[in-house]
C-alpha positions as CSV (number, residue, x, y, z in Angstrom):
1,M,81.6,21.6,-136.4
2,R,79.5,19.1,-134.5
3,N,78.0,19.8,-131.1
4,F,78.8,17.4,-128.3
5,P,77.2,17.1,-124.8
6,I,79.2,18.3,-121.8
7,A,80.2,15.6,-119.4
8,K,79.5,16.8,-115.9
9,S,81.9,16.1,-113.0
10,R,83.0,17.7,-109.8
11,R,85.5,19.8,-111.8
12,L,82.5,21.2,-113.7
13,R,80.1,22.3,-111.1
14,S,76.4,22.6,-111.5
15,T,74.4,25.3,-109.7
16,P,71.6,25.3,-107.2
17,Y,69.3,26.1,-110.1
18,T,70.5,23.5,-112.6
19,D,67.6,21.1,-112.2
20,R,65.2,24.0,-112.6
21,I,66.7,25.5,-115.8
22,E,66.9,22.0,-117.3
23,A,63.2,21.6,-116.5
24,H,62.7,24.9,-118.2
25,G,64.3,23.6,-121.4
26,V,67.9,24.9,-121.5
27,S,69.2,24.0,-125.0
28,A,72.9,24.7,-124.6
29,Y,75.5,25.3,-121.9
30,T,78.9,26.9,-121.9
31,V,81.6,26.6,-119.2
32,Y,82.4,29.7,-117.0
33,N,84.6,29.7,-113.9
34,H,84.5,25.9,-114.0
35,M,80.7,25.9,-113.7
36,L,77.7,25.4,-116.0
37,L,76.4,28.6,-117.6
38,P,73.2,28.4,-119.7
39,A,73.9,29.7,-123.3
40,S,70.4,29.4,-124.9
41,F,66.9,28.2,-124.3
42,K,64.3,28.2,-127.1
43,S,66.8,29.8,-129.6
44,L,69.4,32.6,-129.7
45,E,67.1,34.9,-131.7
46,F,63.9,34.0,-129.8
47,D,65.6,34.6,-126.5
48,Y,67.0,37.9,-127.8
49,E,63.6,39.3,-128.9
50,H,62.0,38.2,-125.6
51,L,64.8,39.8,-123.5
52,K,64.2,43.1,-125.3
53,N,60.5,43.1,-124.7
54,Y,59.7,41.3,-121.4
55,V,61.6,39.9,-118.5
56,Q,63.9,36.9,-117.9
57,V,65.3,35.1,-114.9
58,W,68.9,34.0,-115.4
59,D,71.0,31.4,-113.6
60,V,74.4,33.2,-113.5
61,A,75.8,31.4,-110.5
62,A,78.9,31.0,-112.6
63,E,79.6,34.6,-111.9
64,R,81.7,33.7,-108.9
65,Q,82.7,36.0,-106.0
66,V,86.2,36.4,-104.6
67,E,85.8,37.8,-101.1
68,I,88.7,39.8,-99.7
69,S,88.4,41.0,-96.1
70,G,90.7,42.1,-93.4
71,K,93.0,44.9,-92.4
72,D,94.8,45.2,-95.7
73,S,91.9,44.3,-98.0
74,A,91.6,47.8,-99.5
75,K,95.4,47.8,-100.3
76,L,95.1,44.4,-102.0
77,V,92.0,45.3,-104.0
78,Q,93.6,48.6,-105.2
79,L,96.8,46.8,-106.1
80,M,94.9,44.6,-108.5
81,T,93.1,47.3,-110.5
82,C,94.1,50.4,-112.4
83,R,90.8,52.1,-111.4
84,D,91.2,54.5,-108.5
85,L,89.1,53.1,-105.6
86,S,90.5,55.5,-102.9
87,N,87.1,57.3,-102.7
88,S,85.0,54.2,-103.1
89,K,81.8,54.0,-101.0
90,V,80.1,51.1,-99.2
91,G,76.9,50.2,-101.2
92,K,78.5,50.9,-104.6
93,C,79.5,48.6,-107.4
94,Y,82.6,49.4,-109.5
95,Y,83.5,48.1,-112.9
96,A,87.3,47.6,-112.5
97,P,89.8,46.0,-114.9
98,L,92.4,43.9,-113.1
99,I,96.0,44.2,-114.3
100,D,99.1,42.1,-114.0
101,N,102.7,43.4,-113.6
102,Q,103.1,43.8,-117.4
103,G,100.0,46.0,-117.6
104,L,97.9,43.2,-119.2
105,L,94.3,42.3,-118.4
106,V,93.6,39.6,-115.9
107,N,89.8,40.0,-115.5
108,D,87.2,42.7,-115.5
109,P,85.0,42.2,-112.4
110,I,82.4,44.3,-110.7
111,I,83.9,45.2,-107.3
112,N,81.2,45.5,-104.6
113,K,82.3,47.3,-101.5
114,L,80.4,45.7,-98.6
115,A,82.4,47.4,-95.8
116,E,85.6,49.3,-95.4
117,D,87.4,46.0,-94.9
118,R,85.2,43.6,-96.9
119,W,84.9,43.4,-100.7
120,W,83.3,41.0,-103.2
121,L,84.9,40.8,-106.7
122,S,82.2,39.5,-109.0
123,I,84.5,38.0,-111.6
124,A,84.5,37.1,-115.3
125,D,85.9,33.8,-116.5
126,S,89.4,33.5,-115.0
127,D,90.9,32.3,-111.7
128,V,91.2,35.6,-109.9
129,I,91.3,33.9,-106.5
130,F,94.8,32.5,-107.1
131,F,95.9,35.9,-108.5
132,A,94.7,37.6,-105.3
133,K,96.2,34.9,-103.0
134,G,99.6,35.2,-104.7
135,L,99.7,38.9,-104.4
136,A,98.6,38.8,-100.8
137,A,101.3,36.2,-99.9
138,G,104.0,38.1,-101.7
139,K,103.1,41.4,-100.0
140,K,102.4,39.8,-96.6
141,F,99.0,41.5,-96.5
142,E,96.8,40.7,-93.5
143,V,93.7,39.5,-95.4
144,E,91.4,36.6,-95.8
145,I,90.6,35.5,-99.3
146,K,87.9,33.0,-100.1
147,E,85.1,32.1,-102.5
148,P,81.8,32.5,-100.6
149,D,78.9,30.3,-101.4
150,V,77.0,33.0,-103.4
151,N,74.9,32.0,-106.4
152,I,73.5,34.9,-108.4
153,L,70.1,35.1,-110.0
154,A,69.7,37.9,-112.5
155,V,66.4,39.4,-113.5
156,Q,66.8,41.2,-116.8
157,G,64.6,43.0,-119.3
158,P,62.4,46.1,-119.5
159,L,59.8,44.6,-117.1
160,A,62.4,43.7,-114.5
161,D,61.4,46.5,-112.2
162,D,57.7,45.4,-112.3
163,L,58.6,41.8,-111.4
164,M,61.1,42.6,-108.7
165,S,58.7,45.1,-107.0
166,K,56.1,42.4,-106.7
167,L,58.6,40.4,-104.5
168,F,60.6,43.1,-102.8
169,G,58.4,46.1,-102.7
170,E,58.4,49.5,-104.4
171,R,61.6,50.6,-102.7
172,I,63.6,48.5,-105.1
173,R,62.6,50.8,-108.0
174,Q,64.6,53.5,-106.4
175,L,67.9,51.5,-106.4
176,K,70.3,53.4,-108.7
177,F,72.5,51.8,-111.4
178,F,75.6,50.1,-109.9
179,N,74.3,50.5,-106.4
180,F,73.2,47.7,-104.1
181,S,71.1,47.3,-101.0
182,Y,69.5,44.6,-98.9
183,F,65.9,43.4,-99.3
184,D,63.9,40.8,-97.4
185,F,61.9,38.0,-98.9
186,K,60.2,35.2,-96.8
187,G,62.5,35.7,-93.9
188,H,65.7,35.9,-95.9
189,T,67.8,39.0,-96.6
190,H,69.2,39.3,-100.1
191,F,72.0,41.5,-101.4
192,I,70.6,43.0,-104.6
193,A,72.4,45.2,-107.1
194,R,71.0,47.1,-110.1
195,S,73.3,45.5,-112.6
196,G,73.6,42.7,-115.0
197,W,75.1,41.6,-118.3
198,S,72.5,43.1,-120.6
199,K,71.6,46.6,-121.7
200,Q,67.9,46.0,-121.0
201,S,68.0,47.1,-117.3
202,G,67.6,44.7,-114.4
203,F,69.0,43.3,-111.1
204,E,71.4,40.7,-109.8
205,I,70.4,38.9,-106.6
206,Y,73.5,37.6,-104.7
207,V,71.9,34.6,-103.1
208,E,73.8,33.3,-100.0
209,N,71.4,30.5,-99.1
210,S,70.8,27.9,-101.8
211,L,67.4,26.7,-100.5
212,A,66.2,30.2,-100.2
213,G,67.5,30.9,-103.7
214,Q,65.6,27.9,-105.2
215,D,62.4,29.1,-103.5
216,L,63.1,32.6,-104.9
217,Y,63.7,31.2,-108.4
218,D,60.3,29.4,-108.3
219,Y,58.5,32.4,-106.9
220,L,59.9,34.7,-109.6
221,F,58.2,32.5,-112.2
222,E,55.0,32.2,-110.3
223,V,54.6,35.9,-109.8
224,G,56.1,36.8,-113.2
225,K,53.4,35.1,-115.4
226,E,51.6,38.4,-115.9
227,F,54.9,39.9,-117.3
228,N,55.5,36.9,-119.7
229,V,58.6,35.9,-117.7
230,R,60.8,33.2,-119.2
231,P,64.1,31.6,-118.3
232,G,67.1,33.3,-120.0
233,C,70.8,33.8,-120.0
234,P,73.4,36.3,-121.3
235,N,72.5,36.6,-124.9
236,L,75.2,36.7,-127.6
237,I,73.3,39.0,-130.0
238,E,72.2,41.5,-127.3
239,R,75.6,41.7,-125.7
240,I,77.5,42.3,-128.9
241,E,75.0,44.9,-130.1
242,G,75.6,46.7,-126.8
243,A,79.4,46.0,-126.8
244,L,79.3,44.3,-123.4
245,L,82.8,42.8,-123.5
246,S,83.6,39.3,-122.5
247,Y,86.9,38.3,-120.9
248,G,88.3,35.4,-122.8
249,N,86.4,36.2,-125.9
250,D,86.8,39.8,-126.8
251,F,90.0,40.4,-124.8
252,D,92.3,38.4,-122.6
253,N,95.7,38.4,-121.0
254,R,97.4,39.3,-124.3
255,D,95.7,42.7,-124.2
256,N,96.2,45.9,-122.2
257,P,93.3,48.1,-121.0
258,F,94.0,50.8,-123.5
259,E,93.5,48.3,-126.4
260,A,90.2,47.2,-124.8
261,N,88.9,50.9,-124.7
262,F,89.1,51.0,-120.9
263,D,90.8,54.4,-120.8
264,K,88.3,56.0,-118.4
265,Y,89.1,53.3,-115.8
266,I,92.9,53.8,-115.9
267,N,94.2,56.3,-113.3
268,L,97.8,57.0,-114.0
269,D,98.0,60.5,-112.5
270,S,96.7,59.6,-109.0
271,E,98.8,58.5,-106.1
272,I,97.3,55.1,-105.9
273,N,99.6,52.1,-106.2
274,F,98.6,49.3,-108.6
275,L,100.3,46.4,-110.4
276,G,101.6,47.3,-113.8
277,K,101.3,51.0,-113.4
278,E,104.7,51.9,-114.8
279,E,104.1,49.6,-117.8
280,L,100.8,51.3,-118.5
281,K,102.6,54.7,-118.3
282,K,105.0,53.6,-121.0
283,I,102.2,52.3,-123.2
284,N,100.2,55.5,-122.7
285,Q,103.3,57.5,-123.8
286,S,104.2,55.4,-126.8
287,G,100.6,54.8,-127.9
288,I,98.8,51.6,-128.8
289,K,99.1,49.8,-132.1
290,R,95.7,48.1,-132.1
291,K,92.3,48.3,-130.3
292,L,88.9,46.8,-130.1
293,R,86.5,48.0,-132.8
294,G,83.2,46.9,-134.2
295,V,82.8,45.2,-137.6
296,K,79.8,44.6,-139.8
297,I,80.0,41.7,-142.3
298,E,77.7,41.2,-145.3
299,H,76.6,37.7,-144.5
300,N,74.0,35.9,-142.4
301,K,75.9,33.2,-140.5
302,I,79.2,32.8,-138.7
303,D,80.4,30.2,-136.2
304,M,83.1,31.5,-133.8
305,Y,85.4,28.7,-132.7
306,C,88.6,30.8,-132.9
307,E,89.6,34.2,-134.1
308,K,89.0,34.9,-137.7
309,T,91.6,37.0,-139.7
310,L,90.6,40.1,-141.7
311,F,92.4,41.2,-144.8
312,D,92.4,44.2,-147.0
313,D,92.3,44.1,-150.8
314,N,96.1,43.7,-151.0
315,N,96.0,40.7,-148.7
316,N,97.5,42.6,-145.7
317,I,96.2,41.5,-142.3
318,I,94.2,44.3,-140.7
319,G,93.1,42.5,-137.6
320,S,90.9,39.6,-136.3
321,V,87.3,39.1,-135.3
322,R,87.1,37.8,-131.7
323,S,83.3,37.6,-131.2
324,A,80.5,37.8,-133.8
325,T,76.9,36.8,-134.5
326,Y,74.1,37.5,-136.9
327,S,72.1,40.5,-135.8
328,P,68.4,40.5,-136.7
329,T,68.4,44.2,-136.1
330,F,71.1,45.0,-138.7
331,K,70.3,42.0,-141.0
332,K,74.0,41.1,-141.1
333,I,76.9,39.8,-139.0
334,I,78.2,42.1,-136.4
335,G,81.3,41.5,-134.3
336,I,84.0,42.8,-132.0
337,A,87.4,42.7,-133.5
338,M,91.0,43.7,-132.6
339,I,92.0,46.0,-135.4
340,N,95.6,47.2,-136.2
341,K,96.2,51.0,-136.0
342,P,96.5,51.7,-139.7
343,Y,93.0,50.3,-140.2
344,W,90.9,51.0,-137.1
345,N,89.3,54.0,-138.6
346,M,89.0,52.6,-142.1
347,K,85.8,52.9,-144.1
348,D,87.0,50.7,-146.9
349,Q,85.8,47.1,-147.1
350,F,87.8,44.3,-145.7
351,R,87.6,40.6,-146.6
352,I,87.0,37.6,-144.4
353,E,86.7,33.9,-145.1
354,I,83.6,32.2,-143.8
355,D,82.8,28.6,-144.7
356,E,85.5,28.6,-147.4
357,K,83.9,31.7,-149.1
358,I,85.1,35.3,-149.1
359,H,82.7,37.9,-147.7
360,V,83.2,41.7,-147.2
361,G,82.7,44.0,-144.3
362,T,83.6,47.3,-142.7
363,V,85.0,48.6,-139.4
364,C,82.7,50.7,-137.3
365,D,82.3,52.2,-133.8
366,L,81.2,50.4,-130.7
367,P,78.6,50.0,-129.4
368,F,76.3,49.1,-132.3
369,I,73.2,50.1,-130.3
């Protein structure tokens, strides 16, 4: 399949950092929440090795915020997710699958609690703001829902703490995982969370002033030279190895949270009220017929433009691969697949067609690393 350039328009928004990442040599974009999201710089494998050893600065402004505030904000946020947020605390970040009335997944944001009546849903790639507005209108909730002008910079990698402490002081090293606090830099206060879409440790800076964000971006590279800082982005290899799931790729609105292995975020026994709760109770009682699993395939190249079907030796369909890439660590293709129940624990080989040739693989646990 040929690669074509992306035609930019107002429907496909750039970010405050786009000119900078292009100057840094971005080599590919994807589209995420109607915005440009860098997909690679030097190469997928080079970026992967660098991320695992040094530190990178990511333009992840496409990770948009849905702000919900007002008297009924807590009711609305809880209605949207199957995770119990009744004991949630200000200053904490909560990974929380969003569910529709059929018990199917809508998104899987990080929910940041800024105040008892103010929340930021840091969303994956789907239009959560319209979902929230529809529920609020239907329930006649007293809330304000908007997309604030927040453009995240992520600092990821094993040297992220060293770089961030240079700018924000040693206190930032004490920030615990999935907690946030406020830090000052050159007269601007930044909301910073210890989070990010990698398993290499790091931070996300929720920039609310674009000019201050551009200055911060430049200064991260100036100060980061001693740490071999480079531009980066969420890396396909690293995120599949760590089973960091991607809405729209690994799961979507066809799937329920049990199938996506989100069991620990599903609170059916508590008194909380959320959309699709009764449907999830039925699914829990009857059991699921498929779920996300890992796969290893004995080959060195795969291009994922659509799901790829997996067969057993008798030509029965056992499932489909939803995301996959060659892993330099495992020296083979690894992927995330939706596997049917009779096969999700299978140790026998399956077959898959890649570039008009049949290759073999096996089902395995997630994460790979």
